[in-house]
C-alpha positions as CSV (number, residue, x, y, z in Angstrom):
1,X,0.0,0.0,0.0
2,X,1.1,3.6,-0.6
3,X,2.5,5.5,2.3
4,X,0.0,8.3,2.6
5,X,-0.1,11.0,5.3
6,X,-3.6,12.3,4.4
7,X,-2.7,15.8,5.8
8,X,-5.1,18.5,5.0
9,X,-3.9,21.9,3.8
10,X,-3.6,24.3,6.6
11,X,-4.4,21.8,9.4
12,X,-1.1,20.7,10.9
13,X,-2.8,18.7,13.7
14,X,-4.8,16.6,11.2
15,X,-1.7,14.8,10.0
16,X,-2.3,12.3,12.8
17,X,-5.6,10.5,13.2
18,X,-4.4,9.3,16.6
19,X,-1.8,10.6,19.1
20,X,-1.3,8.9,22.4
21,X,1.4,10.6,24.5
22,X,3.0,9.4,27.7
23,X,0.5,6.6,28.1
24,X,1.0,4.6,31.3
25,X,-1.5,2.1,32.5
26,X,-1.0,0.4,35.9
27,X,-2.9,-2.5,37.2
28,X,-2.3,-4.0,40.7
29,X,1.3,-5.3,40.6
30,X,1.6,-4.8,36.8
31,X,2.6,-1.9,34.5
32,X,0.9,-2.8,31.3
33,X,1.9,0.4,29.4
34,X,4.9,2.4,30.4
35,X,5.2,6.0,29.0
36,X,4.1,5.0,25.5
37,X,4.1,7.6,22.7
38,X,2.0,6.2,19.8
39,X,0.9,8.1,16.7
40,X,-1.0,7.0,13.6
41,X,-1.1,9.1,10.4
42,X,-4.4,9.7,8.7
43,X,-5.4,7.4,5.9
44,X,-2.8,4.8,6.6
45,X,-2.7,1.2,7.8
46,X,-0.8,0.8,11.0
47,X,0.2,-2.5,12.6
48,X,0.8,-3.0,16.3
49,X,2.9,-6.0,17.1
50,X,4.6,-7.4,20.2
51,X,5.0,-10.4,22.5
52,X,2.3,-11.7,24.9
53,X,2.0,-9.2,27.7
54,X,3.7,-6.4,25.7
55,X,0.7,-4.1,26.2
56,X,-0.8,-4.0,22.7
57,X,-4.4,-4.8,23.6
58,X,-4.2,-2.6,26.7
59,X,-3.1,0.3,24.6
60,X,-5.9,-0.1,22.1
61,X,-8.4,-0.7,24.9
62,X,-7.4,2.8,26.2
63,X,-7.9,4.3,22.8
64,X,-11.4,2.6,22.6
65,X,-12.5,3.7,26.0
66,X,-12.4,0.3,27.8
67,X,-9.7,1.7,30.2
68,X,-8.7,5.1,31.3
69,X,-4.9,5.7,31.3
70,X,-3.2,6.1,34.6
71,X,-1.1,8.8,33.0
72,X,-0.9,10.4,29.5
73,X,-3.2,12.0,26.9
74,X,-5.1,10.8,23.9
75,X,-5.9,13.0,20.9
76,X,-8.1,12.2,17.9
77,X,-7.6,14.4,14.8
78,X,-5.6,16.8,16.9
79,X,-8.3,17.2,19.5
80,X,-7.5,16.0,23.1
81,X,-10.1,13.5,24.3
82,X,-11.0,11.7,27.5
83,X,-13.0,8.5,27.0
84,X,-15.1,7.2,29.9
85,X,-16.5,4.3,27.8
86,X,-16.5,2.8,24.3
87,X,-19.5,5.0,23.6
88,X,-17.4,8.1,23.9
89,X,-14.8,6.6,21.6
90,X,-17.5,5.8,19.0
91,X,-18.8,9.3,19.2
92,X,-15.2,10.4,18.4
93,X,-15.2,8.3,15.3
94,X,-13.4,5.2,16.6
95,X,-14.6,1.6,16.0
96,X,-13.2,-1.6,17.2
97,X,-13.6,-5.0,15.6
98,X,-12.8,-7.8,18.1
99,X,-11.2,-11.1,17.3
100,X,-14.4,-12.9,18.5
101,X,-17.3,-11.4,16.6
102,X,-20.2,-9.9,18.5
103,X,-23.0,-10.8,16.2
104,X,-26.5,-12.2,16.8
105,X,-26.5,-15.3,14.6
106,X,-30.3,-15.8,14.0
107,X,-30.6,-12.2,12.8
108,X,-29.9,-10.9,9.3
109,X,-26.8,-8.9,8.2
110,X,-28.9,-5.7,8.1
111,X,-30.4,-6.3,11.5
112,X,-26.9,-6.7,13.0
113,X,-25.5,-3.7,11.3
114,X,-28.2,-1.3,12.6
115,X,-28.7,-3.0,16.0
116,X,-29.1,-0.4,18.7
117,X,-29.3,2.4,16.1
118,X,-32.2,1.2,14.0
119,X,-33.9,3.5,11.5
120,X,-37.6,3.8,12.4
121,X,-41.0,4.8,11.0
122,X,-44.3,5.8,12.5
123,X,-42.7,8.3,14.7
124,X,-40.1,5.9,16.1
125,X,-42.6,3.2,17.0
126,X,-41.4,0.6,14.5
127,X,-38.1,-0.4,13.0
128,X,-37.9,0.5,9.3
129,X,-36.6,-2.9,8.0
130,X,-36.7,-1.7,4.4
131,X,-34.5,1.3,5.3
132,X,-32.1,-0.9,7.2
133,X,-31.6,-3.2,4.2
134,X,-31.2,-0.3,1.8
135,X,-28.7,1.5,4.1
136,X,-26.7,-1.7,4.6
137,X,-26.7,-2.5,0.9
138,X,-25.6,1.1,0.0
139,X,-22.8,1.0,2.7
140,X,-21.6,-2.4,1.5
141,X,-21.5,-1.2,-2.1
142,X,-19.7,2.0,-1.2
143,X,-16.8,0.0,0.3
144,X,-16.9,-2.9,-2.2
145,X,-18.2,-5.5,0.3
146,X,-19.9,-8.4,-1.4
147,X,-22.6,-9.3,1.1
148,X,-26.4,-9.7,1.0
149,X,-28.1,-7.6,3.8
150,X,-30.9,-10.2,4.0
151,X,-28.7,-13.2,4.7
152,X,-28.8,-14.5,8.3
153,X,-25.5,-14.5,10.1
154,X,-25.5,-18.2,10.7
155,X,-25.7,-18.7,6.9
156,X,-22.6,-16.5,6.2
157,X,-18.9,-17.4,6.1
158,X,-16.4,-16.2,8.8
159,X,-15.0,-13.7,6.3
160,X,-18.5,-12.3,5.6
161,X,-19.1,-12.0,9.4
162,X,-16.0,-10.0,9.7
163,X,-17.3,-7.6,7.0
164,X,-20.5,-7.3,8.9
165,X,-18.6,-6.2,12.0
166,X,-16.7,-3.6,9.9
167,X,-20.0,-2.4,8.4
168,X,-21.4,-2.0,12.0
169,X,-18.6,0.3,12.8
170,X,-18.9,2.3,9.6
171,X,-22.6,2.6,10.1
172,X,-21.9,4.3,13.4
173,X,-19.6,6.8,11.8
174,X,-16.2,5.2,12.4
175,X,-13.3,7.0,10.8
176,X,-10.6,5.1,12.7
177,X,-10.9,1.3,12.8
178,X,-9.1,-0.9,15.3
179,X,-9.0,-4.7,14.4
180,X,-7.7,-7.2,16.9
181,X,-6.0,-10.2,15.2
182,X,-8.2,-9.8,12.1
183,X,-6.9,-12.9,10.2
184,X,-7.0,-15.4,13.0
185,X,-10.0,-17.3,11.6
186,X,-9.7,-16.6,7.9
187,X,-8.7,-18.7,5.0
188,X,-5.8,-17.5,2.8
189,X,-8.3,-16.2,0.2
190,X,-10.3,-14.4,2.9
191,X,-7.0,-12.8,4.2
192,X,-6.3,-11.4,0.7
193,X,-9.9,-10.1,0.5
194,X,-9.3,-8.4,3.8
195,X,-6.2,-6.7,2.5
196,X,-8.2,-5.5,-0.5
197,X,-10.9,-4.2,1.9
198,X,-8.2,-2.2,3.7
199,X,-7.3,-0.5,0.4
200,X,-10.9,0.4,-0.2
201,X,-11.3,1.9,3.3
202,X,-8.1,3.9,3.0
203,X,-9.3,5.2,-0.4
204,X,-12.4,6.4,1.4
205,X,-10.4,8.3,3.9
206,X,-10.4,5.9,6.8
207,X,-7.5,5.0,9.1
208,X,-6.8,1.4,10.2
209,X,-4.9,0.1,13.2
210,X,-4.6,-3.7,13.6
211,X,-3.1,-5.9,16.3
212,X,-1.3,-9.0,15.1
213,X,1.1,-11.7,16.1
214,X,1.9,-12.4,12.4
215,X,4.8,-10.4,11.2
216,X,4.3,-11.5,7.6
217,X,0.8,-9.9,7.5
218,X,2.1,-6.7,9.2
219,X,4.7,-6.4,6.5
220,X,2.2,-7.0,3.7
221,X,-0.8,-5.0,4.8
222,X,0.6,-2.1,6.8
223,X,2.3,1.2,5.9
224,X,3.9,1.5,9.3
225,X,4.5,-0.9,12.2
226,X,4.9,-0.2,15.9
227,X,6.6,-2.7,18.1
228,X,5.9,-3.0,21.9
229,X,8.0,-4.9,24.3
230,X,7.5,-5.1,28.1
231,X,4.9,-2.3,27.9
232,X,7.2,0.2,26.1
233,X,7.3,1.3,22.5
234,X,10.5,0.0,21.0
235,X,10.2,1.7,17.6
236,X,7.8,2.6,14.8
237,X,9.1,1.7,11.3
238,X,8.0,1.9,7.7
239,X,6.9,-1.6,6.5
240,X,8.8,-1.1,3.3
241,X,12.1,-0.5,5.2
242,X,12.2,-3.4,7.6
243,X,12.2,-7.2,7.6
244,X,10.5,-10.0,9.5
245,X,13.9,-10.8,11.2
246,X,14.3,-7.1,12.4
247,X,10.8,-6.9,13.7
248,X,11.2,-10.2,15.6
249,X,14.4,-9.0,17.1
250,X,12.7,-5.8,18.3
251,X,9.9,-7.8,19.8
252,X,11.9,-10.3,21.8
253,X,15.2,-8.5,22.2
254,X,17.2,-11.2,20.5
255,X,17.6,-12.9,17.1
256,X,14.8,-15.3,16.2
257,X,15.3,-18.3,13.8
258,X,12.2,-18.7,11.6
259,X,13.2,-21.7,9.6
260,X,12.5,-24.8,11.5
261,X,14.6,-27.7,10.2
262,X,14.0,-31.4,10.7
263,X,16.1,-34.3,9.8
264,X,14.5,-37.2,8.0
265,X,13.0,-39.7,10.4
266,X,12.4,-43.4,9.8
267,X,8.8,-43.9,10.9
268,X,8.0,-46.6,13.4
269,X,4.8,-48.6,13.8
270,X,1.3,-47.0,13.7
271,X,0.7,-45.2,17.0
272,X,-2.8,-43.9,16.3
273,X,-5.4,-45.3,13.9
274,X,-8.8,-43.6,13.3
275,X,-11.3,-45.5,11.2
276,X,-14.6,-44.3,9.9
277,X,-15.1,-42.0,12.9
278,X,-18.4,-40.2,13.4
279,X,-18.7,-37.7,16.2
280,X,-21.6,-35.3,17.1
281,X,-21.3,-31.9,18.6
282,X,-23.1,-30.6,21.7
283,X,-26.3,-30.0,19.6
284,X,-26.4,-33.5,18.3
285,X,-25.3,-32.5,14.8
286,X,-22.7,-34.6,13.1
287,X,-19.4,-32.7,13.4
288,X,-17.0,-35.4,12.3
289,X,-18.2,-37.3,9.3
290,X,-16.6,-40.7,8.5
291,X,-13.0,-39.6,9.0
292,X,-10.1,-42.1,8.7
293,X,-6.3,-41.6,9.1
294,X,-3.3,-42.9,10.9
295,X,-0.2,-41.4,12.6
296,X,3.1,-43.3,12.8
297,X,5.8,-43.1,15.4
298,X,8.1,-40.3,14.5
299,X,5.6,-38.6,12.3
300,X,3.9,-35.2,12.6
301,X,0.4,-35.5,11.1
302,X,-1.2,-32.0,10.7
303,X,-4.8,-31.0,10.4
304,X,-5.5,-27.6,8.9
305,X,-8.8,-25.8,8.6
306,X,-10.8,-22.8,9.6
307,X,-12.0,-23.0,13.2
308,X,-15.4,-24.7,13.7
309,X,-15.1,-27.4,11.0
310,X,-15.0,-30.4,13.4
311,X,-11.4,-30.1,14.6
312,X,-12.5,-29.7,18.2
313,X,-14.8,-32.7,18.2
314,X,-12.3,-34.9,16.4
315,X,-9.6,-34.1,19.0
316,X,-12.0,-34.5,21.9
317,X,-13.0,-38.0,20.6
318,X,-9.4,-39.1,20.2
319,X,-8.5,-37.9,23.7
320,X,-11.5,-39.4,25.5
321,X,-13.4,-36.2,26.2
322,X,-16.3,-36.8,23.8
323,X,-18.2,-40.0,23.0
324,X,-18.0,-41.6,19.5
325,X,-21.1,-42.3,17.5
326,X,-19.5,-44.9,15.3
327,X,-16.0,-45.9,14.1
328,X,-12.9,-46.9,16.0
329,X,-9.8,-45.4,17.6
330,X,-6.7,-47.6,18.1
331,X,-3.7,-46.4,20.1
332,X,-0.5,-48.4,20.2
333,X,-2.3,-51.4,18.8
334,X,-5.1,-51.4,21.4
335,X,-8.7,-50.3,20.9
336,X,-9.4,-47.3,23.0
337,X,-12.7,-46.1,21.6
338,X,-14.4,-46.7,24.9
339,X,-11.4,-46.0,27.2
340,X,-11.7,-43.2,29.7
341,X,-9.6,-40.0,29.5
342,X,-7.6,-41.1,32.5
343,X,-7.0,-44.5,30.9
344,X,-5.6,-42.8,27.7
345,X,-3.3,-40.6,29.8
346,X,-2.0,-43.8,31.6
347,X,-1.5,-45.4,28.2
348,X,0.8,-42.6,27.1
349,X,-1.4,-40.1,25.3
350,X,-0.6,-36.4,26.0
351,X,-3.0,-33.6,25.1
352,X,-2.6,-29.9,24.6
353,X,-6.2,-28.5,24.6
354,X,-7.2,-25.6,22.4
355,X,-9.0,-24.0,25.4
356,X,-6.4,-24.1,28.1
357,X,-8.5,-22.5,30.8
358,X,-11.4,-24.9,30.5
359,X,-9.7,-28.1,29.4
360,X,-6.1,-28.0,30.7
361,X,-6.0,-26.0,33.9
362,X,-7.9,-25.5,37.2
363,X,-7.3,-21.8,37.4
364,X,-7.6,-21.6,41.2
365,X,-5.0,-24.4,41.7
366,X,-1.3,-23.6,42.0
367,X,1.1,-24.8,39.4
368,X,2.1,-27.7,41.6
369,X,-1.4,-29.2,41.6
370,X,-2.0,-28.3,38.0
371,X,1.2,-30.2,37.0
372,X,-0.4,-33.3,38.5
373,X,-3.7,-33.1,36.8
374,X,-4.7,-36.5,35.3
375,X,-1.6,-38.2,36.5
376,X,-2.4,-38.7,40.2
377,X,-2.3,-42.5,39.9
378,X,0.7,-42.9,37.7
379,X,3.7,-44.6,39.4
380,X,5.9,-41.6,38.6
381,X,3.8,-39.3,40.8
382,X,2.5,-41.7,43.4
383,X,3.8,-43.7,46.4
384,X,1.4,-46.5,46.8
385,X,-2.0,-44.8,47.5
386,X,-0.4,-41.5,48.2
387,X,0.8,-38.7,46.0
388,X,4.6,-38.3,45.9
389,X,4.7,-34.5,46.3
390,X,8.5,-34.4,46.2
391,X,8.6,-36.0,42.8
392,X,5.7,-33.9,41.6
393,X,7.5,-30.7,42.8
394,X,10.7,-31.6,41.0
395,X,8.8,-32.3,37.8
396,X,6.9,-29.0,38.0
397,X,10.0,-27.1,38.7
398,X,11.7,-28.6,35.7
399,X,8.8,-27.6,33.5
400,X,8.8,-24.1,34.8
401,X,12.5,-23.7,34.2
402,X,12.7,-25.5,30.8
403,X,9.6,-23.7,29.3
404,X,10.4,-20.2,30.9
405,X,7.1,-20.0,32.7
406,X,6.8,-16.6,34.5
407,X,6.7,-16.0,37.4
408,X,8.9,-19.1,38.1
409,X,7.0,-20.1,41.2
410,X,5.2,-23.5,41.6
411,X,3.0,-21.9,44.3
412,X,1.5,-19.3,42.1
413,X,-2.1,-19.9,40.9
414,X,-2.7,-20.6,37.2
415,X,-5.2,-17.7,37.1
416,X,-2.5,-15.3,38.0
417,X,-0.4,-16.2,34.9
418,X,-0.8,-14.4,31.6
419,X,-2.4,-16.4,28.8
420,X,0.9,-17.0,27.1
421,X,2.5,-18.3,30.3
422,X,-0.5,-20.6,31.0
423,X,0.0,-22.0,27.5
424,X,3.8,-22.6,28.1
425,X,3.1,-24.4,31.3
426,X,0.5,-26.7,29.7
427,X,2.8,-27.4,26.7
428,X,5.7,-28.2,29.0
429,X,3.6,-30.4,31.3
430,X,2.3,-32.5,28.4
431,X,5.6,-32.8,26.5
432,X,7.5,-33.9,29.6
433,X,5.2,-36.8,30.5
434,X,7.1,-39.2,28.3
435,X,4.1,-39.8,25.9
436,X,4.1,-42.0,22.9
437,X,1.5,-39.7,21.3
438,X,1.1,-35.9,21.6
439,X,-2.2,-34.5,20.5
440,X,-1.4,-30.8,20.1
441,X,-4.5,-28.6,19.4
442,X,-3.6,-25.0,18.7
443,X,-0.3,-25.4,20.7
444,X,1.0,-21.8,20.0
445,X,-2.3,-20.0,20.4
446,X,-1.8,-16.8,22.4
447,X,2.0,-17.2,22.8
448,X,4.6,-14.8,21.5
449,X,7.1,-15.3,18.7
450,X,10.0,-16.4,20.9
451,X,7.8,-19.1,22.6
452,X,6.4,-20.2,19.2
453,X,10.0,-20.8,18.0
454,X,10.7,-22.9,21.2
455,X,7.5,-24.9,20.9
456,X,8.0,-25.7,17.2
457,X,11.5,-26.9,17.9
458,X,10.4,-29.0,20.8
459,X,7.7,-30.6,18.6
460,X,10.3,-31.6,16.1
461,X,12.5,-32.9,18.9
462,X,9.6,-35.2,19.9
463,X,9.4,-36.4,16.3
464,X,13.1,-37.2,16.3
465,X,12.6,-39.1,19.5
466,X,10.1,-41.4,17.8
467,X,7.0,-39.9,19.3
468,X,3.9,-39.5,17.1
469,X,2.4,-36.0,16.9
470,X,-1.2,-35.1,15.9
471,X,-1.0,-31.3,15.2
472,X,-4.2,-29.4,14.8
473,X,-3.9,-25.7,14.1
474,X,-5.8,-22.9,12.4
475,X,-2.4,-21.4,11.5
476,X,-1.8,-22.7,8.0
477,X,1.9,-21.8,8.0
478,X,2.4,-23.7,11.3
479,X,0.8,-26.9,9.9
480,X,2.7,-26.7,6.6
481,X,6.1,-26.1,8.2
482,X,5.9,-28.8,10.9
483,X,3.9,-31.6,9.3
484,X,5.1,-34.6,7.4
485,X,1.6,-35.1,6.1
486,X,-1.3,-32.7,6.3
487,X,-5.1,-33.2,6.2
488,X,-7.4,-30.3,5.4
489,X,-10.7,-30.5,7.2
490,X,-14.0,-28.8,6.1
491,X,-17.4,-29.4,7.5
492,X,-16.3,-32.5,9.4
493,X,-14.6,-34.2,6.5
494,X,-11.1,-34.6,5.3
495,X,-11.0,-32.9,1.9
496,X,-7.6,-34.3,1.2
497,X,-4.4,-35.5,2.8
498,X,-1.3,-34.0,1.1
499,X,2.4,-33.6,1.3
500,X,2.9,-30.0,2.6
501,X,5.9,-29.5,0.3
502,X,3.8,-30.4,-2.8
503,X,0.8,-28.1,-2.3
504,X,0.5,-24.3,-2.6
505,X,-1.1,-22.0,0.0
506,X,-3.8,-21.2,-2.6
507,X,-4.6,-24.8,-3.1
508,X,-4.9,-25.4,0.6
509,X,-7.0,-22.3,0.9
510,X,-9.5,-23.7,-1.6
511,X,-9.6,-27.0,0.3
512,X,-10.2,-25.0,3.6
513,X,-13.2,-23.4,1.8
514,X,-14.7,-26.7,0.8
515,X,-13.5,-26.8,-2.8
516,X,-11.9,-30.1,-3.7
517,X,-9.4,-30.0,-6.6
518,X,-9.7,-32.5,-9.5
519,X,-7.9,-35.7,-8.7
520,X,-7.6,-34.9,-5.0
521,X,-7.9,-37.8,-2.5
522,X,-6.4,-39.5,0.5
């Protein structure tokens, strides 16, 4: 994209859409933002990147009125502002599109766009549905959004739902749009469409700020990039004048190796075999539809797809957290379809859950007790009928040290840890249990680039050690880089199983959208 300033003649202050000066935000025991100066030029795309806990979301929540700064000032279009709520920020022309969309799924696109600010007729007594549809269609057409105002949200794709969220903000007069991790649930084609949408919005005079963990997308989509580390602004650079390596170094304070390398491994016997598996979701609807595959010892088998296409139910069935309607699961040559979760742990199956707070941790427990979860009866952690707390403590201390969990204190509660440190603890706990199979579902979700590098390398170490790995991730690049074979799941079915080296991102994107190429198959 072009590097535009959007300055208006005779208005020096209008060069910047946003100026945040000396922003400090303190929470009890934590300084989330520390004297941050952050400025965004009008009619540009500005990316905000940084590690977990760097203060990105806090800074944007201050701009959007969720938080008041402890110190510092916020100016919009050169005018000092004090926001007591998001309503104040919206009145100043700021809109925020969250990673998890806030849409009413049974309602139509138009109904969602105007919700809370509906056009009315008969002196305000009735909502003017015709006007809502017309306004939404006109607004979508103005910005080049291909979406039908009469479609119900549950009938639309994830990419279309994101456009609805943007239309909601535009309908309310947003001139500055904040997007939080906007590509997290999009296919590659939808990501490209989003970038095109950015260009349309900039051409219409809007300003865009987006938070991201993905340095590649910051370089591709942004004009400028600001890097936060430990609550401070490290630097703001032009995207055209920096590299992914330089950005990563600014983020973590050291060089980061992006290219994971793995030596050829001679596969062992089949560790996991899934045959004709059918699984239902919580509504009784078939979420996994006749899926079959196998994972051998020393192999990383990846599953790629947009969230919500049956990955969660597949993983829960394999790990013993969800019943199977039909089909079989075999682990190390033994049928485990009806085996309990604890039985599968005892047999050597480790599991990194996608939802760490509900599936992997008891938030009120300290790390010592969380390190023991599911393993209370294993010989390694027990002394007859009693728990061996000394052995458990040594194990937890080793995990904390090896996986750089902060604060490094086994007595701290899981709730008190940041999301990234919770994830590092869970990953370490599962990897270090000497499993023969690791089921890793979104293993790097919510962790920073340095931790991603460490987790990726550790997964490949497990592979070298002859451990089978089932890797499920919505991050296409992650699955392609780590997997020996890769399945693409859509609507509960494997569209294809491919060699990651022999398929393009575009081809995988089509499979993720449910389009099977000619000649594809397992």
